[in-house]
C-alpha positions as a Markdown table, in Angstrom:
| # | Residue | x | y | z |
|---|---|---|---|---|
| 1 | Met | 8.6 | 0.2 | 7.8 |
| 2 | Val | 6.6 | 2.1 | 5.0 |
| 3 | Cys | 6.1 | 5.2 | 6.8 |
| 4 | Arg | 10.1 | 4.9 | 8.8 |
| 5 | Arg | 11.0 | 5.0 | 4.8 |
| 6 | Leu | 9.2 | 8.0 | 4.0 |
| 7 | Ile | 10.0 | 9.6 | 6.8 |
| 8 | Glu | 13.9 | 8.9 | 6.0 |
| 9 | Leu | 12.8 | 10.3 | 2.4 |
| 10 | Gly | 12.2 | 13.5 | 3.8 |
| 11 | His | 8.4 | 13.0 | 4.0 |
| 12 | Asp | 6.7 | 14.3 | 7.0 |
| 13 | Val | 4.1 | 11.5 | 7.6 |
| 14 | Asp | 2.7 | 9.2 | 10.2 |
| 15 | Leu | 1.8 | 5.6 | 10.1 |
| 16 | Glu | -2.3 | 6.4 | 9.8 |
| 17 | Glu | -1.0 | 8.7 | 6.8 |
| 18 | Thr | 0.7 | 5.4 | 5.7 |
| 19 | His | -2.1 | 3.7 | 5.8 |
| 20 | Asp | -4.0 | 5.9 | 3.9 |
| 21 | Phe | -1.7 | 6.4 | 1.3 |
| 22 | Leu | -1.5 | 2.5 | 0.9 |
| 23 | Lys | -5.1 | 1.8 | 0.8 |
| 24 | Ala | -5.2 | 4.8 | -1.7 |
| 25 | Ser | -2.9 | 3.5 | -3.9 |
| 26 | Phe | -3.1 | 0.1 | -4.2 |
| 27 | Asn | -6.2 | -0.9 | -2.2 |
| 28 | Tyr | -9.4 | 0.8 | -4.2 |
| 29 | Lys | -12.5 | 0.5 | -6.6 |
| 30 | Glu | -12.5 | 2.5 | -9.6 |
| 31 | Val | -15.9 | 4.8 | -10.3 |
| 32 | Val | -16.2 | 6.0 | -13.7 |
| 33 | Asn | -18.2 | 9.4 | -14.1 |
| 34 | Glu | -20.6 | 8.4 | -16.8 |
| 35 | Asn | -20.7 | 12.1 | -18.1 |
| 36 | Thr | -17.2 | 12.8 | -18.5 |
| 37 | Gly | -15.5 | 9.1 | -18.9 |
| 38 | Glu | -12.8 | 10.6 | -15.4 |
| 39 | Val | -12.1 | 7.6 | -13.7 |
| 40 | Phe | -11.9 | 8.5 | -9.6 |
| 41 | Lys | -10.3 | 6.0 | -7.3 |
| 42 | Ile | -11.7 | 5.1 | -3.5 |
| 43 | Pro | -10.0 | 3.6 | -1.3 |
| 44 | Lys | -11.5 | 0.3 | 0.0 |
| 45 | Gly | -11.1 | -0.9 | 3.8 |
| 46 | Thr | -8.5 | -3.9 | 4.3 |
| 47 | Ser | -10.4 | -5.3 | 6.9 |
| 48 | Ala | -13.5 | -6.2 | 4.9 |
| 49 | Leu | -10.8 | -8.2 | 2.0 |
| 50 | Ser | -10.6 | -12.0 | 2.0 |
| 51 | Thr | -7.3 | -13.8 | 2.2 |
| 52 | Glu | -6.7 | -13.8 | -1.3 |
| 53 | Glu | -7.3 | -10.3 | -1.8 |
| 54 | Phe | -5.7 | -9.2 | 1.3 |
| 55 | Ser | -2.8 | -11.4 | 0.0 |
| 56 | Glu | -2.8 | -9.8 | -3.5 |
| 57 | Tyr | -3.1 | -6.3 | -1.7 |
| 58 | Ile | 0.3 | -6.6 | 0.4 |
| 59 | Glu | 2.1 | -8.5 | -2.5 |
| 60 | Arg | 1.5 | -4.9 | -4.2 |
| 61 | Val | 2.8 | -3.1 | -1.1 |
| 62 | Val | 5.6 | -5.1 | -0.9 |
| 63 | Arg | 6.3 | -4.9 | -4.7 |
| 64 | Phe | 6.0 | -0.9 | -3.7 |
| 65 | Gly | 8.7 | -1.0 | -1.4 |
| 66 | Ala | 11.4 | -2.7 | -3.0 |
| 67 | Glu | 11.2 | -0.9 | -6.3 |
| 68 | Ile | 10.5 | 2.5 | -5.4 |
| 69 | Leu | 11.3 | 2.9 | -1.8 |
| 70 | Gly | 14.2 | 0.5 | -2.2 |
| 71 | Ile | 13.7 | -1.9 | 0.9 |
| 72 | Ile | 12.4 | -5.4 | 1.5 |
| 73 | Ile | 9.6 | -6.1 | 3.3 |
| 74 | Pro | 9.5 | -9.7 | 4.5 |
| 75 | Leu | 5.9 | -11.6 | 4.2 |
| 76 | Pro | 4.5 | -12.4 | 7.5 |
| 77 | Asn | 5.4 | -15.9 | 7.4 |
| 78 | Glu | 9.2 | -15.0 | 6.5 |
| 79 | Gln | 12.0 | -14.2 | 9.2 |
| 80 | Met | 13.9 | -11.3 | 9.0 |
| 81 | Glu | 17.4 | -11.6 | 8.6 |
| 82 | Ile | 20.6 | -9.3 | 9.8 |
| 83 | Phe | 23.6 | -9.4 | 8.6 |
């Protein structure tokens, strides 16, 4: 749904690029350069997340979809309603 919405908004992305974007934005570890204090965000893979961590990641993506993209992403246990 995120990929489709990004395309609707004029972005030239595919599913893999969208997945990479979501990981970089919402599932990363921060590494601090000890010399400069600069913080780098390094995307983490989703397959290594615990159930709780994955749920938190999904919540962040769902919130992004609603607040920024204007879409409602149903949770896995929710059924989409079509009006």
